[in-house]
Residue, then its C-alpha position, 0 to 999 in steps of 0.5 A: m486555514i485548516k478545516y475538518v470536512h465531513r466526507k459527504d461534504l467534500e468536494v472530491d474533484k478538488y481533493n483528488f486533484c490535490i492527491e494527484n498533483s501532490i509531491q507525496s502522492r500515494v494511491y491510499a489516498f484517493s477518494w476512490y480507495l478509501d471509499v473501499v477500504a475505510n469505514h468512515w473517513d473525513v479530511l482535514v484541508l488547508n484553505d482551498y485544497e492546497a493540502v489535505m490530511p484524510i482521517p479514517w476512523k471506526k465506531k464502536y460502543a459510541i466511542k470513535y477512533v482514528t485507526q489505519p485501514y487494512f491495505c492503507q500503508q501511508l496516509g498523512v498530509y498531501s500538498k503540491s509542494i514540501i510541507s514544513e514539520e510545523k504545518i504538519h503538527e498543525f493539521i495533527s492539532c486540528i484532528p477533533k478531541t472527540f476521537f478516543k484514541i488515534f493510530y495513524q501512519f504517515n507518507s514517507l515524505n512527511t518529515i516529523k519526529l515520530n516512531y517509524r516503520t520501514n517500507y521498501i521500494l525500488s527505482l524502475k528508472q534503468n534498464y532491467e540489465i542494470i536492475k538485475a545486476g543490484y540483485r542480491k547474488d542468490r536472488k539473481y541464482r534463484t531467478n535464473q532458475v526459475k526461468k529455466k522451468q518455464f512457468t506460464f504466467i496467467n491472468l489470475s482470477i480474484h477468487e483463485l488468488i483468494n482461494i489460495a490465501k484462504q488455503y495456505y496463509k491461515h496464519i496471516d489470520l484474515s476473516n471473511k470480512d477481511y477477504l470480502l474487503l480484499n475482493n471489493l478492493i482489487s475489483k474497485c482498482i481494476n475498474e479504475n484501471k489502476g490494478f492487475l492480477l497476475g498468476v503463474e502455473d505449472n506445465e500441467s496447469n496447476i496454479l503455483g501463486g499470484a499477486f495483485f498489483v496497484k499501478t499509477n503513474k507514479r508507483i507500483y504497489y505489491l499489494f497482496s501475493v500468495v503462493t502454494p507449497k510447490g509455488k514457495k518451493d520453486n521461487v514463484a514469488t521471485l518470478l512475479i516480482d522479476k516480471i513486474i521489473a522487467e515489464n516496467c524497467n526504463s520508467n519513472l516508475t517505483l516498485d513499492f513492496e509494501g513492507s515490511m518490519i518482519d526480517g525475513i520478508a524485509s531481507f527478500y524485498k532487499s534482495f532485489g535492490g530494494k531500499p528502505e523508505k521510513y514512514g512515521f506513525l502516530k499512537q495516542n489516546n485522548f480521554s478529554f471527550l469523557f469530560k465534556 
């Protein structure tokens, strides 16, 4: 039996245990993560937390709608074993009809006939030299060139990361509220010992860029990164990713690039040997509540 459980009534330990031990486990679904990124969220629960499906939602002018939060790429159904397409559809059918619209992204292991988006991932099971041998020729060259510059890795602050974004990334159209969300998310991940910041500076102590990574026992997520114009010219993003690969190779971790459907960004991730990972999304309107 699938029941709709409000956040305030959720048995949090059971819920997080299901997420942690599910074969689909993603950091986005943990309660502490959703408490930061989602305005509201509830959960569809199968029996005694055998499987769960978090439902993030917002409310505007008394109208409720399901929507994917920022910094939350894949949700969907989480379970300890493979879950059938039929069961996933059953979960979808249990989303309350009082939600006016639904936009919802499933995880890559939820096999269901939907429209798909593409993420890129890289297994870190092999040693560094083998992984680097899988870099595209131009990426190997840029990696070698930027290493010759002997830039320094630093412990970047949240303030420094966001300042670079505000100064040089106006095109991504994040509001002050979005940056506050990012600040809170980074702080929470660090407090949960699930994330870290990494920056790069030149020989004159000028910050060239940095990134925030989320790390669980299964994945490292390249969640947010920025570079200055000089950092872009000097391939600082390449240096950051190569550093993470070198430090986490020979492990059972997967580097999750978190995207992208933009050709140039997708090409960048593929140049490290990143493999495509498809995940489906549901988009629908529901007008039934208007007639109740």
